[in-house]
C-alpha positions as a printed NumPy array, in Angstrom:
array([[  0.   ,   0.   ,   0.   ],
       [  1.193,   3.513,  -0.786],
       [  2.923,   5.519,   1.942],
       [  0.748,   8.495,   0.987],
       [ -2.957,   7.942,   0.358],
       [ -5.072,  10.268,  -1.787],
       [ -8.871,  10.176,  -1.675],
       [-11.572,  12.526,  -2.963],
       [-14.69 ,  13.043,  -0.864],
       [-17.065,  15.35 ,  -2.717],
       [-15.019,  18.521,  -3.309],
       [-12.341,  17.682,  -0.735],
       [ -9.096,  15.762,  -1.217],
       [ -7.936,  13.803,   1.828],
       [ -4.171,  13.234,   1.889],
       [ -3.003,  10.699,   4.469],
       [  0.574,   9.994,   5.532],
       [  0.493,   6.2  ,   5.684],
       [  3.455,   4.876,   7.684],
       [  1.831,   4.39 ,  11.106],
       [  4.364,   1.719,  12.083],
       [  7.063,   4.444,  12.17 ],
       [  4.794,   7.27 ,  13.374],
       [  4.348,   8.477,   9.772],
       [  8.   ,   9.467,   9.52 ],
       [  8.904,  11.386,   6.376],
       [ 11.311,   9.648,   4.024],
       [ 12.188,  10.511,   0.426],
       [  9.333,   8.397,  -0.957],
       [  6.797,  10.203,   1.222],
       [  8.082,  13.602,   0.105],
       [  7.873,  12.647,  -3.555],
       [  4.309,  11.385,  -3.189],
       [  3.34 ,  14.485,  -1.216],
       [  4.57 ,  16.619,  -4.117],
       [  2.409,  14.576,  -6.47 ],
       [ -0.599,  14.916,  -4.161],
       [ -0.084,  18.68 ,  -3.921],
       [ -0.096,  18.934,  -7.706],
       [ -3.263,  16.844,  -7.94 ],
       [ -5.027,  19.272,  -5.605],
       [ -3.871,  22.257,  -7.652],
       [ -4.727,  20.744, -11.036],
       [ -8.106,  19.153, -10.275],
       [-10.911,  21.712, -10.799],
       [-13.282,  19.488,  -8.826],
       [-11.131,  19.728,  -5.677],
       [-11.864,  22.891,  -3.699],
       [-10.262,  22.043,  -0.344],
       [ -7.792,  19.497,   1.057],
       [ -7.287,  17.783,   4.408],
       [ -3.856,  16.503,   5.464],
       [ -3.678,  13.87 ,   8.205],
       [ -1.738,  10.823,   9.387],
       [ -2.716,   7.161,   9.568],
       [ -3.187,   5.501,  12.935],
       [ -3.92 ,   6.996,  16.342],
       [ -0.426,   7.823,  17.584],
       [  1.031,  10.398,  15.226],
       [  0.346,  12.955,  12.551],
       [  4.055,  12.704,  11.757],
       [  7.158,  12.298,  13.9  ],
       [  9.224,  14.162,  11.32 ],
       [ 12.199,  13.014,   9.283],
       [ 12.909,   9.315,   8.923],
       [ 16.088,   9.12 ,  11.02 ],
       [ 16.902,   5.621,   9.805],
       [ 16.973,   6.776,   6.189],
       [ 18.892,   9.908,   7.176],
       [ 21.508,   7.824,   9.002],
       [ 21.923,   5.536,   5.991],
       [ 22.319,   8.524,   3.65 ],
       [ 24.891,  10.078,   5.974],
       [ 26.888,   6.809,   6.125],
       [ 26.83 ,   6.556,   2.334],
       [ 28.007,  10.159,   2.017],
       [ 30.88 ,   9.422,   4.419],
       [ 31.876,   6.338,   2.422],
       [ 31.902,   8.385,  -0.757],
       [ 33.779,  11.237,   0.965],
       [ 31.179,  13.871,   0.092],
       [ 28.986,  16.234,   2.142],
       [ 25.685,  14.933,   3.469],
       [ 22.692,  16.365,   1.604],
       [ 19.205,  16.454,   3.111],
       [ 16.585,  14.242,   1.472],
       [ 14.07 ,  17.119,   1.504],
       [ 13.386,  18.152,  -2.109],
       [ 14.088,  21.774,  -2.936],
       [ 10.655,  22.008,  -4.557],
       [  8.217,  20.588,  -2.015],
       [  5.201,  21.608,   0.07 ],
       [  7.49 ,  22.412,   2.997],
       [  9.71 ,  24.618,   0.831],
       [  6.832,  26.824,  -0.292],
       [  5.39 ,  24.869,  -3.195],
       [  2.404,  26.965,  -4.251],
       [ -1.012,  25.764,  -3.074],
       [ -3.834,  28.237,  -3.747],
       [ -6.593,  26.049,  -2.295],
       [ -7.478,  25.876,   1.413],
       [ -5.585,  23.258,   3.426],
       [ -6.771,  21.818,   6.728],
       [ -4.434,  19.825,   8.964],
       [ -6.189,  17.118,  10.994],
       [ -3.506,  16.401,  13.579],
       [ -4.165,  13.012,  15.125],
       [ -1.257,  12.703,  17.548],
       [  2.417,  13.643,  17.666],
       [  3.507,  16.398,  15.272],
       [  7.195,  17.094,  15.632],
       [ 10.054,  18.276,  13.43 ],
       [  9.117,  17.965,   9.781],
       [  5.69 ,  16.722,  10.828],
       [  4.954,  19.969,  12.632],
       [  6.403,  21.892,   9.695],
       [  3.89 ,  20.127,   7.431],
       [  1.08 ,  21.168,   9.763],
       [  2.336,  24.753,   9.709],
       [  1.993,  25.028,   5.94 ],
       [ -1.736,  24.314,   6.283],
       [ -4.14 ,  27.213,   6.628],
       [ -6.229,  25.804,   9.472],
       [ -5.211,  23.23 ,  12.073],
       [ -7.528,  20.985,  14.087],
       [ -6.054,  18.486,  16.54 ],
       [ -7.134,  15.573,  18.702],
       [ -7.072,  16.037,  22.449],
       [ -3.997,  13.792,  22.79 ],
       [ -1.921,  15.616,  20.156],
       [  1.542,  16.888,  21.08 ],
       [  3.72 ,  19.396,  19.254],
       [  7.391,  20.281,  19.282],
       [ 10.705,  20.897,  17.563],
       [ 13.377,  18.71 ,  19.172],
       [ 16.101,  19.62 ,  16.668],
       [ 18.109,  21.765,  19.099],
       [ 18.357,  18.753,  21.43 ],
       [ 20.255,  17.018,  18.608],
       [ 22.472,  20.006,  17.875],
       [ 20.654,  21.008,  14.688],
       [ 17.691,  23.236,  13.791],
       [ 14.428,  22.962,  11.841],
       [ 15.094,  23.088,   8.11 ],
       [ 11.689,  22.908,   6.449],
       [ 10.258,  26.261,   7.473],
       [  9.704,  25.803,  11.2  ],
       [ 11.72 ,  28.829,  12.287],
       [  9.904,  31.019,   9.774],
       [  6.305,  29.838,   9.903],
       [  5.848,  29.257,  13.638],
       [  6.586,  32.907,  14.614],
       [  4.099,  34.01 ,  11.946],
       [  1.339,  31.93 ,  13.535],
       [  1.875,  32.195,  17.306],
       [  3.326,  35.02 ,  19.465],
       [  7.087,  35.366,  19.03 ],
       [  7.867,  34.491,  22.652],
       [  5.813,  31.305,  22.454],
       [  7.453,  30.36 ,  19.163],
       [ 10.951,  30.903,  20.514],
       [ 10.228,  28.867,  23.645],
       [  9.11 ,  25.913,  21.522],
       [ 12.05 ,  26.292,  19.133],
       [ 14.759,  26.926,  21.748],
       [ 13.817,  24.389,  24.425],
       [ 12.943,  21.508,  22.132],
       [ 10.156,  20.649,  24.587],
       [  6.722,  19.359,  23.577],
       [  3.458,  21.153,  24.264],
       [  0.052,  19.52 ,  24.532],
       [ -3.154,  20.141,  22.626],
       [ -4.623,  22.664,  25.07 ],
       [ -1.427,  24.717,  25.168],
       [ -1.296,  24.634,  21.37 ],
       [ -4.847,  25.992,  21.337],
       [ -4.039,  28.658,  23.926],
       [ -1.176,  30.122,  21.894],
       [ -3.086,  29.89 ,  18.612],
       [ -1.164,  27.062,  16.997],
       [ -4.401,  25.129,  16.417],
       [ -7.9  ,  26.456,  15.77 ],
       [ -9.677,  23.846,  17.872],
       [ -9.209,  20.658,  19.892],
       [-11.628,  17.756,  19.519],
       [-11.828,  14.16 ,  20.786],
       [ -9.737,  11.824,  18.649],
       [-12.823,   9.927,  17.483],
       [-14.323,  13.122,  16.057],
       [-11.211,  14.591,  14.423],
       [-11.8  ,  13.648,  10.785],
       [-15.499,  14.45 ,  11.057],
       [-14.65 ,  17.918,  12.377],
       [-12.141,  18.461,   9.574],
       [-14.63 ,  17.344,   6.926],
       [-17.389,  19.544,   8.377],
       [-15.051,  22.521,   8.19 ],
       [-14.05 ,  21.671,   4.626],
       [-17.719,  21.399,   3.667],
       [-18.437,  24.819,   5.16 ],
       [-15.642,  26.327,   3.078],
       [-16.866,  24.456,  -0.003],
       [-20.282,  26.117,   0.284],
       [-18.62 ,  29.393,  -0.678],
       [-17.373,  30.586,  -4.033],
       [-14.084,  28.719,  -4.587],
       [-12.487,  31.571,  -6.523],
       [-13.397,  33.978,  -3.726],
       [-11.922,  31.656,  -1.085],
       [ -8.661,  31.375,  -3.035],
       [ -8.531,  35.146,  -3.525],
       [ -8.978,  35.645,   0.224],
       [ -6.123,  33.218,   0.894],
       [ -3.867,  34.965,  -1.611],
       [ -4.697,  38.404,  -0.225],
       [ -4.062,  37.364,   3.374],
       [ -0.723,  35.637,   2.786],
       [  0.7  ,  38.142,   0.323],
       [ -0.575,  41.019,   2.429],
       [  1.404,  39.804,   5.444],
       [  4.567,  40.618,   3.493],
       [  3.452,  44.139,   2.529],
       [  2.89 ,  47.514,   4.186],
       [ -0.81 ,  48.146,   4.834],
       [ -1.293,  50.528,   1.903],
       [  0.186,  47.995,  -0.529],
       [ -1.949,  45.239,   0.949],
       [ -5.075,  47.334,   0.472],
       [ -4.084,  47.917,  -3.147],
       [ -3.595,  44.183,  -3.636],
       [ -7.037,  43.546,  -2.154],
       [ -8.604,  45.969,  -4.655],
       [ -6.817,  44.304,  -7.576],
       [ -7.894,  40.836,  -6.513],
       [-11.499,  41.971,  -6.03 ],
       [-11.521,  43.58 ,  -9.481],
       [-10.275,  40.343, -11.005],
       [-12.806,  38.319,  -9.028],
       [-15.71 ,  40.44 , -10.276],
       [-15.021,  39.211, -13.807],
       [-15.982,  35.648, -12.827],
       [-19.369,  33.97 , -13.244],
       [-19.365,  33.045,  -9.551],
       [-19.187,  36.705,  -8.492],
       [-22.586,  37.283, -10.106],
       [-24.106,  33.955,  -9.107],
       [-23.815,  34.865,  -5.419],
       [-25.863,  38.122,  -5.557],
       [-28.328,  36.568,  -8.   ],
       [-28.947,  33.588,  -5.701],
       [-29.441,  35.941,  -2.754],
       [-32.021,  37.966,  -4.675],
       [-33.813,  34.779,  -5.727],
       [-33.726,  33.408,  -2.171],
       [-31.88 ,  30.203,  -3.055],
       [-28.491,  28.644,  -2.42 ],
       [-25.859,  29.721,  -4.941],
       [-24.499,  27.155,  -7.376],
       [-20.824,  27.98 ,  -7.736],
       [-18.812,  26.517, -10.583],
       [-15.341,  27.885,  -9.951],
       [-15.297,  30.069, -13.032]])
């Protein structure tokens, strides 16, 4: 069975890391299949949202596959060359473009590269037994797939630095308190909660949702006046779509809008 599963449920793609026997550790095969899954989400007009989760009840992902990393390091030493990370330069963790909404359903441990995968998602929901952390400093290294950059953009800087500098884990309630996750639910209800949220997003105009995502993320990197200009440009572009007129028309006719993503 594949180490990354891809399933479509209505307008939502569910991407599942499928190595529960090793806490869904991320090896080179997983990364390659994640890249393929990301591209499927982007390219499929019938997919409006995506959920990323892990198989089993113990872990979302425990991060890099240390066994594979050790083997690659030993091979590099034998060949008298520098060790190179197995993380592809073009990957979800390295900023591979994903315009559609992503929901992380975090079903247990999310550490190292696993937490970095959760951080690239737009909304995070976790089970009540989930735990989060970056243990890299305990091994004399540092996060290398965006952890030091994304975490301080999501939670207060002091909270981010405490997680990054101590290498300690935090639990689900603490993650909720600092804003790392949007909500905490019982483990048995996690995927249902994620799917309900995806369905709520899917009720809206998909082009509008993607424009909102683009405006929010790009705006974070701009002064306010430039962000407001970007918002105006995106709205002007959006008004040229069929969906932008279907919404007001459906409201006037007292019916649910039928959005087509065009």
